[in-house]
All heavy atoms as a GROMACS GRO file, in nm:
protein
  508
    1MET      N    1   8.885  12.370  12.398
    1MET     CA    2   8.909  12.277  12.294
    1MET      C    3   8.826  12.317  12.172
    1MET      O    4   8.713  12.364  12.182
    1MET     CB    5   8.869  12.135  12.332
    1MET     CG    6   8.960  12.074  12.432
    1MET     SD    7   9.122  12.044  12.359
    1MET     CE    8   9.159  11.890  12.429
    2LEU      N    9   8.884  12.294  12.052
    2LEU     CA   10   8.817  12.324  11.927
    2LEU      C   11   8.766  12.193  11.865
    2LEU      O   12   8.839  12.091  11.865
    2LEU     CB   13   8.912  12.390  11.829
    2LEU     CG   14   8.977  12.521  11.876
    2LEU    CD1   15   9.085  12.561  11.778
    2LEU    CD2   16   8.873  12.628  11.894
    3LYS      N   17   8.648  12.194  11.809
    3LYS     CA   18   8.594  12.078  11.741
    3LYS      C   19   8.654  12.071  11.599
    3LYS      O   20   8.653  12.172  11.527
    3LYS     CB   21   8.441  12.085  11.732
    3LYS     CG   22   8.375  11.968  11.669
    3LYS     CD   23   8.224  11.979  11.672
    3LYS     CE   24   8.155  11.858  11.619
    3LYS     NZ   25   8.171  11.835  11.477
    4VAL      N   26   8.708  11.958  11.560
    4VAL     CA   27   8.770  11.942  11.429
    4VAL      C   28   8.680  11.850  11.349
    4VAL      O   29   8.656  11.736  11.384
    4VAL     CB   30   8.912  11.880  11.442
    4VAL    CG1   31   8.976  11.864  11.306
    4VAL    CG2   32   8.997  11.964  11.534
    5ASP      N   33   8.632  11.900  11.234
    5ASP     CA   34   8.541  11.828  11.150
    5ASP      C   35   8.613  11.769  11.029
    5ASP      O   36   8.723  11.813  10.991
    5ASP     CB   37   8.430  11.918  11.097
    5ASP     CG   38   8.341  11.971  11.211
    5ASP    OD1   39   8.302  11.888  11.296
    5ASP    OD2   40   8.308  12.089  11.211
    6ASP      N   41   8.550  11.669  10.965
    6ASP     CA   42   8.601  11.614  10.841
    6ASP      C   43   8.616  11.731  10.741
    6ASP      O   44   8.529  11.817  10.733
    6ASP     CB   45   8.507  11.509  10.783
    6ASP     CG   46   8.508  11.382  10.868
    6ASP    OD1   47   8.606  11.358  10.945
    6ASP    OD2   48   8.410  11.304  10.858
    7GLY      N   49   8.726  11.732  10.667
    7GLY     CA   50   8.751  11.837  10.569
    7GLY      C   51   8.840  11.947  10.623
    7GLY      O   52   8.887  12.030  10.548
    8GLN      N   53   8.868  11.943  10.752
    8GLN     CA   54   8.958  12.042  10.814
    8GLN      C   55   9.095  11.981  10.830
    8GLN      O   56   9.113  11.860  10.836
    8GLN     CB   57   8.903  12.090  10.948
    8GLN     CG   58   8.774  12.168  10.933
    8GLN     CD   59   8.721  12.220  11.065
    8GLN    OE1   60   8.713  12.147  11.162
    8GLN    NE2   61   8.681  12.345  11.067
    9CYS      N   62   9.196  12.067  10.844
    9CYS     CA   63   9.333  12.024  10.848
    9CYS      C   64   9.365  11.918  10.956
    9CYS      O   65   9.440  11.829  10.934
    9CYS     CB   66   9.426  12.144  10.868
    9CYS     SG   67   9.433  12.251  10.724
   10GLY      N   68   9.300  11.927  11.070
   10GLY     CA   69   9.327  11.834  11.178
   10GLY      C   70   9.295  11.688  11.140
   10GLY      O   71   9.347  11.595  11.199
   11LYS      N   72   9.211  11.670  11.039
   11LYS     CA   73   9.177  11.536  10.993
   11LYS      C   74   9.237  11.505  10.855
   11LYS      O   75   9.198  11.408  10.791
   11LYS     CB   76   9.025  11.519  10.990
   11LYS     CG   77   8.965  11.531  11.127
   11LYS     CD   78   8.857  11.429  11.147
   11LYS     CE   79   8.806  11.433  11.289
   11LYS     NZ   80   8.700  11.340  11.306
   12CYS      N   81   9.337  11.584  10.816
   12CYS     CA   82   9.403  11.566  10.686
   12CYS      C   83   9.527  11.482  10.704
   12CYS      O   84   9.600  11.496  10.802
   12CYS     CB   85   9.437  11.704  10.628
   12CYS     SG   86   9.516  11.697  10.465
   13ALA      N   87   9.559  11.403  10.603
   13ALA     CA   88   9.680  11.318  10.606
   13ALA      C   89   9.806  11.402  10.609
   13ALA      O   90   9.910  11.352  10.652
   13ALA     CB   91   9.680  11.228  10.484
   14HIS      N   92   9.799  11.527  10.565
   14HIS     CA   93   9.917  11.611  10.557
   14HIS      C   94   9.941  11.693  10.682
   14HIS      O   95  10.049  11.751  10.700
   14HIS     CB   96   9.906  11.706  10.436
   14HIS     CG   97   9.883  11.635  10.310
   14HIS    ND1   98   9.975  11.549  10.254
   14HIS    CD2   99   9.776  11.630  10.226
   14HIS    CE1  100   9.927  11.497  10.141
   14HIS    NE2  101   9.806  11.547  10.124
   15PHE      N  102   9.844  11.698  10.775
   15PHE     CA  103   9.855  11.777  10.897
   15PHE      C  104   9.964  11.712  10.984
   15PHE      O  105   9.964  11.595  11.012
   15PHE     CB  106   9.722  11.776  10.971
   15PHE     CG  107   9.721  11.863  11.093
   15PHE    CD1  108   9.730  12.000  11.084
   15PHE    CD2  109   9.707  11.806  11.218
   15PHE    CE1  110   9.725  12.082  11.195
   15PHE    CE2  111   9.703  11.885  11.332
   15PHE     CZ  112   9.712  12.025  11.320
   16GLY      N  113  10.061  11.794  11.023
   16GLY     CA  114  10.172  11.744  11.107
   16GLY      C  115  10.292  11.696  11.027
   16GLY      O  116  10.389  11.656  11.084
   17GLY      N  117  10.282  11.702  10.894
   17GLY     CA  118  10.396  11.662  10.811
   17GLY      C  119  10.414  11.510  10.812
   17GLY      O  120  10.329  11.434  10.855
   18ASP      N  121  10.531  11.468  10.764
   18ASP     CA  122  10.561  11.323  10.753
   18ASP      C  123  10.580  11.256  10.889
   18ASP      O  124  10.566  11.138  10.903
   18ASP     CB  125  10.687  11.302  10.665
   18ASP     CG  126  10.664  11.340  10.523
   18ASP    OD1  127  10.547  11.334  10.477
   18ASP    OD2  128  10.764  11.373  10.454
   19GLU      N  129  10.618  11.334  10.988
   19GLU     CA  130  10.646  11.281  11.122
   19GLU      C  131  10.537  11.319  11.222
   19GLU      O  132  10.568  11.366  11.330
   19GLU     CB  133  10.784  11.332  11.166
   19GLU     CG  134  10.898  11.299  11.076
   19GLU     CD  135  10.929  11.149  11.074
   19GLU    OE1  136  10.919  11.086  11.179
   19GLU    OE2  137  10.963  11.100  10.966
   20ALA      N  138  10.414  11.303  11.185
   20ALA     CA  139  10.302  11.337  11.272
   20ALA      C  140  10.318  11.266  11.406
   20ALA      O  141  10.329  11.144  11.411
   20ALA     CB  142  10.170  11.306  11.208
   21GLY      N  143  10.318  11.345  11.514
   21GLY     CA  144  10.336  11.288  11.645
   21GLY      C  145  10.207  11.249  11.714
   21GLY      O  146  10.098  11.257  11.653
   22GLU      N  147  10.219  11.209  11.836
   22GLU     CA  148  10.104  11.162  11.914
   22GLU      C  149   9.995  11.269  11.928
   22GLU      O  150   9.876  11.237  11.921
   22GLU     CB  151  10.148  11.116  12.056
   22GLU     CG  152  10.040  11.056  12.135
   22GLU     CD  153   9.981  10.926  12.076
   22GLU    OE1  154  10.054  10.856  12.003
   22GLU    OE2  155   9.866  10.895  12.106
   23ARG      N  156  10.033  11.397  11.940
   23ARG     CA  157   9.934  11.502  11.954
   23ARG      C  158   9.844  11.507  11.827
   23ARG      O  159   9.723  11.517  11.835
   23ARG     CB  160   9.999  11.638  11.976
   23ARG     CG  161   9.901  11.750  11.987
   23ARG     CD  162   9.962  11.874  12.042
   23ARG     NE  163  10.002  11.965  11.937
   23ARG     CZ  164  10.022  12.094  11.957
   23ARG    NH1  165  10.006  12.148  12.076
   23ARG    NH2  166  10.059  12.170  11.857
   24VAL      N  167   9.907  11.497  11.709
   24VAL     CA  168   9.831  11.502  11.585
   24VAL      C  169   9.742  11.379  11.575
   24VAL      O  170   9.623  11.388  11.531
   24VAL     CB  171   9.929  11.510  11.460
   24VAL    CG1  172   9.852  11.489  11.333
   24VAL    CG2  173  10.002  11.640  11.462
   25ILE      N  174   9.792  11.265  11.612
   25ILE     CA  175   9.710  11.143  11.607
   25ILE      C  176   9.588  11.156  11.695
   25ILE      O  177   9.478  11.118  11.653
   25ILE     CB  178   9.800  11.021  11.646
   25ILE    CG1  179   9.905  10.996  11.539
   25ILE    CG2  180   9.713  10.896  11.666
   25ILE    CD1  181  10.015  10.902  11.579
   26GLN      N  182   9.606  11.212  11.815
   26GLN     CA  183   9.493  11.230  11.908
   26GLN      C  184   9.392  11.330  11.852
   26GLN      O  185   9.270  11.311  11.870
   26GLN     CB  186   9.542  11.268  12.044
   26GLN     CG  187   9.614  11.158  12.119
   26GLN     CD  188   9.529  11.033  12.132
   26GLN    OE1  189   9.414  11.037  12.175
   26GLN    NE2  190   9.586  10.920  12.098
   27ILE      N  191   9.438  11.433  11.785
   27ILE     CA  192   9.344  11.529  11.723
   27ILE      C  193   9.263  11.457  11.618
   27ILE      O  194   9.141  11.478  11.611
   27ILE     CB  195   9.425  11.648  11.662
   27ILE    CG1  196   9.481  11.734  11.772
   27ILE    CG2  197   9.336  11.731  11.568
   27ILE    CD1  198   9.581  11.840  11.726
   28ARG      N  199   9.323  11.376  11.535
   28ARG     CA  200   9.253  11.300  11.433
   28ARG      C  201   9.150  11.206  11.492
   28ARG      O  202   9.036  11.199  11.446
   28ARG     CB  203   9.351  11.223  11.347
   28ARG     CG  204   9.437  11.311  11.262
   28ARG     CD  205   9.545  11.227  11.194
   28ARG     NE  206   9.626  11.309  11.102
   28ARG     CZ  207   9.739  11.267  11.051
   28ARG    NH1  208   9.788  11.149  11.081
   28ARG    NH2  209   9.808  11.347  10.970
   29ILE      N  210   9.189  11.133  11.596
   29ILE     CA  211   9.102  11.034  11.655
   29ILE      C  212   8.987  11.100  11.731
   29ILE      O  213   8.872  11.062  11.712
   29ILE     CB  214   9.181  10.944  11.751
   29ILE    CG1  215   9.278  10.856  11.671
   29ILE    CG2  216   9.088  10.857  11.836
   29ILE    CD1  217   9.378  10.782  11.758
   30LYS      N  218   9.018  11.196  11.816
   30LYS     CA  219   8.918  11.255  11.902
   30LYS      C  220   8.830  11.361  11.833
   30LYS      O  221   8.721  11.393  11.882
   30LYS     CB  222   8.984  11.318  12.025
   30LYS     CG  223   9.046  11.209  12.117
   30LYS     CD  224   9.111  11.280  12.235
   30LYS     CE  225   9.175  11.173  12.328
   30LYS     NZ  226   9.242  11.236  12.439
   31GLY      N  227   8.885  11.422  11.729
   31GLY     CA  228   8.810  11.528  11.661
   31GLY      C  229   8.804  11.656  11.741
   31GLY      O  230   8.714  11.737  11.725
   32GLU      N  231   8.902  11.678  11.827
   32GLU     CA  232   8.912  11.802  11.901
   32GLU      C  233   9.059  11.834  11.925
   32GLU      O  234   9.142  11.747  11.926
   32GLU     CB  235   8.835  11.794  12.034
   32GLU     CG  236   8.882  11.688  12.130
   32GLU     CD  237   8.799  11.683  12.257
   32GLU    OE1  238   8.679  11.717  12.254
   32GLU    OE2  239   8.855  11.645  12.360
   33ALA      N  240   9.084  11.965  11.937
   33ALA     CA  241   9.221  12.012  11.949
   33ALA      C  242   9.230  12.129  12.041
   33ALA      O  243   9.135  12.210  12.050
   33ALA     CB  244   9.276  12.050  11.813
   34PRO      N  245   9.342  12.149  12.110
   34PRO     CA  246   9.364  12.269  12.190
   34PRO      C  247   9.363  12.392  12.099
   34PRO      O  248   9.404  12.382  11.986
   34PRO     CB  249   9.500  12.248  12.254
   34PRO     CG  250   9.541  12.109  12.225
   34PRO     CD  251   9.457  12.057  12.115
   35ALA      N  252   9.317  12.501  12.151
   35ALA     CA  253   9.308  12.626  12.072
   35ALA      C  254   9.446  12.672  12.022
   35ALA      O  255   9.451  12.739  11.922
   35ALA     CB  256   9.246  12.736  12.156
   36ASP      N  257   9.554  12.631  12.087
   36ASP     CA  258   9.689  12.678  12.046
   36ASP      C  259   9.761  12.577  11.956
   36ASP      O  260   9.879  12.593  11.927
   36ASP     CB  261   9.771  12.707  12.168
   36ASP     CG  262   9.802  12.584  12.256
   36ASP    OD1  263   9.734  12.480  12.238
   36ASP    OD2  264   9.891  12.596  12.343
   37ALA      N  265   9.693  12.472  11.911
   37ALA     CA  266   9.758  12.371  11.828
   37ALA      C  267   9.784  12.424  11.688
   37ALA      O  268   9.692  12.461  11.617
   37ALA     CB  269   9.671  12.247  11.820
   38ILE      N  270   9.910  12.429  11.649
   38ILE     CA  271   9.951  12.469  11.516
   38ILE      C  272  10.053  12.367  11.471
   38ILE      O  273  10.146  12.335  11.542
   38ILE     CB  274  10.017  12.610  11.518
   38ILE    CG1  275   9.924  12.715  11.572
   38ILE    CG2  276  10.069  12.649  11.378
   38ILE    CD1  277   9.806  12.749  11.486
   39GLU      N  278  10.037  12.315  11.349
   39GLU     CA  279  10.126  12.213  11.297
   39GLU      C  280  10.170  12.244  11.152
   39GLU      O  281  10.103  12.322  11.085
   39GLU     CB  282  10.059  12.075  11.298
   39GLU     CG  283  10.029  12.023  11.436
   39GLU     CD  284  10.152  11.974  11.511
   39GLU    OE1  285  10.255  11.941  11.447
   39GLU    OE2  286  10.147  11.971  11.635
   40GLU      N  287  10.271  12.180  11.107
   40GLU     CA  288  10.318  12.191  10.970
   40GLU      C  289  10.220  12.127  10.875
   40GLU      O  290  10.160  12.024  10.906
   40GLU     CB  291  10.455  12.118  10.960
   40GLU     CG  292  10.509  12.102  10.824
   40GLU     CD  293  10.633  12.013  10.820
   40GLU    OE1  294  10.686  11.979  10.924
   40GLU    OE2  295  10.671  11.977  10.707
   41CYS      N  296  10.203  12.187  10.758
   41CYS     CA  297  10.129  12.124  10.650
   41CYS      C  298  10.232  12.048  10.565
   41CYS      O  299  10.324  12.108  10.512
   41CYS     CB  300  10.054  12.227  10.564
   41CYS     SG  301   9.977  12.152  10.418
   42GLY      N  302  10.213  11.921  10.555
   42GLY     CA  303  10.308  11.836  10.484
   42GLY      C  304  10.267  11.803  10.342
   42GLY      O  305  10.325  11.713  10.283
   43HIS      N  306  10.172  11.877  10.285
   43HIS     CA  307  10.134  11.847  10.146
   43HIS      C  308  10.255  11.869  10.053
   43HIS      O  309  10.321  11.969  10.065
   43HIS     CB  310  10.020  11.935  10.099
   43HIS     CG  311   9.959  11.895   9.973
   43HIS    ND1  312  10.019  11.920   9.850
   43HIS    CD2  313   9.846  11.822   9.945
   43HIS    CE1  314   9.947  11.870   9.754
   43HIS    NE2  315   9.842  11.808   9.808
   44PRO      N  316  10.284  11.773   9.967
   44PRO     CA  317  10.400  11.780   9.886
   44PRO      C  318  10.417  11.910   9.803
   44PRO      O  319  10.525  11.957   9.784
   44PRO     CB  320  10.391  11.660   9.792
   44PRO     CG  321  10.300  11.565   9.859
   44PRO     CD  322  10.209  11.648   9.943
   45GLU      N  323  10.303  11.967   9.762
   45GLU     CA  324  10.309  12.092   9.685
   45GLU      C  325  10.333  12.213   9.772
   45GLU      O  326  10.360  12.322   9.720
   45GLU     CB  327  10.182  12.110   9.603
   45GLU     CG  328  10.161  12.004   9.497
   45GLU     CD  329  10.028  12.021   9.428
   45GLU    OE1  330   9.960  12.123   9.446
   45GLU    OE2  331   9.990  11.927   9.354
   46LEU      N  332  10.317  12.198   9.903
   46LEU     CA  333  10.324  12.311   9.991
   46LEU      C  334  10.441  12.308  10.091
   46LEU      O  335  10.461  12.404  10.163
   46LEU     CB  336  10.193  12.324  10.070
   46LEU     CG  337  10.067  12.336   9.985
   46LEU    CD1  338   9.942  12.329  10.072
   46LEU    CD2  339  10.068  12.464   9.901
   47THR      N  340  10.517  12.200  10.096
   47THR     CA  341  10.622  12.185  10.197
   47THR      C  342  10.729  12.293  10.186
   47THR      O  343  10.777  12.338  10.289
   47THR     CB  344  10.687  12.048  10.192
   47THR    OG1  345  10.736  12.025  10.060
   47THR    CG2  346  10.593  11.939  10.233
   48THR      N  347  10.764  12.340  10.069
   48THR     CA  348  10.866  12.445  10.056
   48THR      C  349  10.817  12.579  10.106
   48THR      O  350  10.898  12.668  10.136
   48THR     CB  351  10.914  12.459   9.908
   48THR    OG1  352  10.802  12.489   9.828
   48THR    CG2  353  10.979  12.332   9.861
   49ALA      N  354  10.685  12.595  10.122
   49ALA     CA  355  10.631  12.720  10.170
   49ALA      C  356  10.643  12.730  10.322
   49ALA      O  357  10.627  12.841  10.377
   49ALA     CB  358  10.484  12.733  10.131
   50GLY      N  359  10.669  12.618  10.391
   50GLY     CA  360  10.677  12.622  10.536
   50GLY      C  361  10.544  12.658  10.601
   50GLY      O  362  10.538  12.722  10.705
   51LEU      N  363  10.435  12.616  10.537
   51LEU     CA  364  10.303  12.651  10.586
   51LEU      C  365  10.272  12.580  10.717
   51LEU      O  366  10.294  12.460  10.732
   51LEU     CB  367  10.203  12.606  10.479
   51LEU     CG  368  10.057  12.643  10.501
   51LEU    CD1  369  10.040  12.794  10.508
   51LEU    CD2  370   9.973  12.584  10.392
   52ARG      N  371  10.222  12.657  10.813
   52ARG     CA  372  10.182  12.603  10.942
   52ARG      C  373  10.032  12.637  10.956
   52ARG      O  374   9.993  12.749  10.929
   52ARG     CB  375  10.265  12.661  11.053
   52ARG     CG  376  10.412  12.618  11.036
   52ARG     CD  377  10.506  12.664  11.144
   52ARG     NE  378  10.467  12.631  11.276
   52ARG     CZ  379  10.482  12.512  11.338
   52ARG    NH1  380  10.536  12.414  11.272
   52ARG    NH2  381  10.445  12.496  11.464
   53VAL      N  382   9.955  12.540  11.002
   53VAL     CA  383   9.811  12.555  11.003
   53VAL      C  384   9.748  12.512  11.134
   53VAL      O  385   9.806  12.431  11.208
   53VAL     CB  386   9.743  12.480  10.891
   53VAL    CG1  387   9.784  12.535  10.752
   53VAL    CG2  388   9.776  12.330  10.896
   54ALA      N  389   9.632  12.565  11.163
   54ALA     CA  390   9.553  12.522  11.277
   54ALA      C  391   9.471  12.402  11.239
   54ALA      O  392   9.439  12.384  11.121
   54ALA     CB  393   9.459  12.635  11.325
   55PRO      N  394   9.432  12.315  11.333
   55PRO     CA  395   9.352  12.200  11.300
   55PRO      C  396   9.217  12.234  11.236
   55PRO      O  397   9.160  12.154  11.166
   55PRO     CB  398   9.330  12.131  11.435
   55PRO     CG  399   9.431  12.187  11.527
   55PRO     CD  400   9.468  12.324  11.473
   56ILE      N  401   9.167  12.355  11.260
   56ILE     CA  402   9.037  12.393  11.205
   56ILE      C  403   9.052  12.470  11.073
   56ILE      O  404   8.952  12.515  11.014
   56ILE     CB  405   8.952  12.474  11.305
   56ILE    CG1  406   9.026  12.599  11.348
   56ILE    CG2  407   8.914  12.383  11.423
   56ILE    CD1  408   8.940  12.692  11.432
   57SER      N  409   9.174  12.479  11.021
   57SER     CA  410   9.196  12.539  10.889
   57SER      C  411   9.153  12.438  10.782
   57SER      O  412   9.125  12.323  10.811
   57SER     CB  413   9.343  12.572  10.869
   57SER     OG  414   9.390  12.665  10.965
   58SER      N  415   9.146  12.486  10.656
   58SER     CA  416   9.113  12.395  10.549
   58SER      C  417   9.168  12.448  10.418
   58SER      O  418   9.205  12.564  10.409
   58SER     CB  419   8.960  12.377  10.538
   58SER     OG  420   8.901  12.501  10.506
   59CYS      N  421   9.175  12.358  10.317
   59CYS     CA  422   9.217  12.399  10.185
   59CYS      C  423   9.160  12.301  10.083
   59CYS      O  424   9.102  12.198  10.116
   59CYS     CB  425   9.367  12.410  10.173
   59CYS     SG  426   9.454  12.257  10.148
   60ASP      N  427   9.181  12.330   9.954
   60ASP     CA  428   9.131  12.244   9.847
   60ASP      C  429   9.211  12.116   9.828
   60ASP      O  430   9.176  12.030   9.750
   60ASP     CB  431   9.129  12.321   9.715
   60ASP     CG  432   9.026  12.433   9.711
   60ASP    OD1  433   8.933  12.430   9.799
   60ASP    OD2  434   9.040  12.524   9.629
   61ARG      N  435   9.319  12.102   9.902
   61ARG     CA  436   9.404  11.984   9.888
   61ARG      C  437   9.385  11.883  10.001
   61ARG      O  438   9.469  11.797  10.024
   61ARG     CB  439   9.551  12.030   9.880
   61ARG     CG  440   9.579  12.106   9.750
   61ARG     CD  441   9.724  12.152   9.748
   61ARG     NE  442   9.758  12.212   9.624
   61ARG     CZ  443   9.743  12.340   9.593
   61ARG    NH1  444   9.692  12.422   9.680
   61ARG    NH2  445   9.778  12.386   9.474
   62PHE      N  446   9.274  11.895  10.071
   62PHE     CA  447   9.247  11.804  10.186
   62PHE      C  448   9.247  11.660  10.138
   62PHE      O  449   9.189  11.625  10.037
   62PHE     CB  450   9.108  11.838  10.245
   62PHE     CG  451   9.066  11.740  10.352
   62PHE    CD1  452   9.114  11.749  10.478
   62PHE    CD2  453   8.978  11.635  10.319
   62PHE    CE1  454   9.074  11.660  10.578
   62PHE    CE2  455   8.941  11.546  10.417
   62PHE     CZ  456   8.990  11.555  10.545
   63THR      N  457   9.319  11.577  10.214
   63THR     CA  458   9.326  11.432  10.190
   63THR      C  459   9.295  11.366  10.324
   63THR      O  460   9.372  11.382  10.417
   63THR     CB  461   9.464  11.392  10.140
   63THR    OG1  462   9.496  11.467  10.022
   63THR    CG2  463   9.467  11.243  10.109
   64PRO      N  464   9.186  11.289  10.334
   64PRO     CA  465   9.156  11.225  10.462
   64PRO      C  466   9.272  11.135  10.504
   64PRO      O  467   9.333  11.064  10.422
   64PRO     CB  468   9.032  11.142  10.432
   64PRO     CG  469   8.977  11.189  10.304
   64PRO     CD  470   9.092  11.254  10.231
   65TYR      N  471   9.305  11.138  10.632
   65TYR     CA  472   9.409  11.047  10.680
   65TYR      C  473   9.359  10.905  10.678
   65TYR      O  474   9.240  10.879  10.695
   65TYR     CB  475   9.456  11.085  10.821
   65TYR     CG  476   9.356  11.054  10.929
   65TYR    CD1  477   9.369  10.938  11.006
   65TYR    CD2  478   9.254  11.141  10.962
   65TYR    CE1  479   9.280  10.907  11.106
   65TYR    CE2  480   9.163  11.112  11.061
   65TYR     CZ  481   9.176  10.993  11.134
   65TYR     OH  482   9.086  10.966  11.231
   66ALA      N  483   9.448  10.812  10.650
   66ALA     CA  484   9.410  10.668  10.645
   66ALA      C  485   9.432  10.615  10.789
   66ALA      O  486   9.540  10.615  10.841
   66ALA     CB  487   9.499  10.596  10.548
   67HIS      N  488   9.324  10.571  10.847
   67HIS     CA  489   9.333  10.514  10.981
   67HIS      C  490   9.294  10.366  10.976
   67HIS      O  491   9.222  10.322  10.894
   67HIS     CB  492   9.243  10.588  11.077
   67HIS     CG  493   9.096  10.588  11.042
   67HIS    ND1  494   9.045  10.661  10.935
   67HIS    CD2  495   8.991  10.520  11.092
   67HIS    CE1  496   8.916  10.638  10.927
   67HIS    NE2  497   8.880  10.554  11.018
   68SER      N  498   9.353  10.294  11.066
   68SER     CA  499   9.322  10.151  11.073
   68SER      C  500   9.222  10.126  11.184
   68SER      O  501   9.230  10.191  11.287
   68SER     CB  502   9.450  10.069  11.095
   68SER     OG  503   9.515  10.115  11.211
   69ALA      N  504   9.129  10.040  11.156
   69ALA     CA  505   9.024  10.013  11.254
   69ALA      C  506   9.064   9.900  11.346
   69ALA      O  507   9.150   9.823  11.325
   69ALA     CB  508   8.897   9.976  11.182
   0.00000   0.00000   0.00000
């Protein structure tokens, strides 16, 4: 398992695209991801690029996901 920190794709609102599934939600909550986890980047400026990222990737467009307590 990989540790996913704040500022990395796994904790970004755009990780997993508009239809983020249960796996993406668990990565965000637990802060860890399987080494083979790769998901779509759903940032509006990047969707046409078909960018796929690892949870430990990062970029300047990071947006923290909004979670409910």
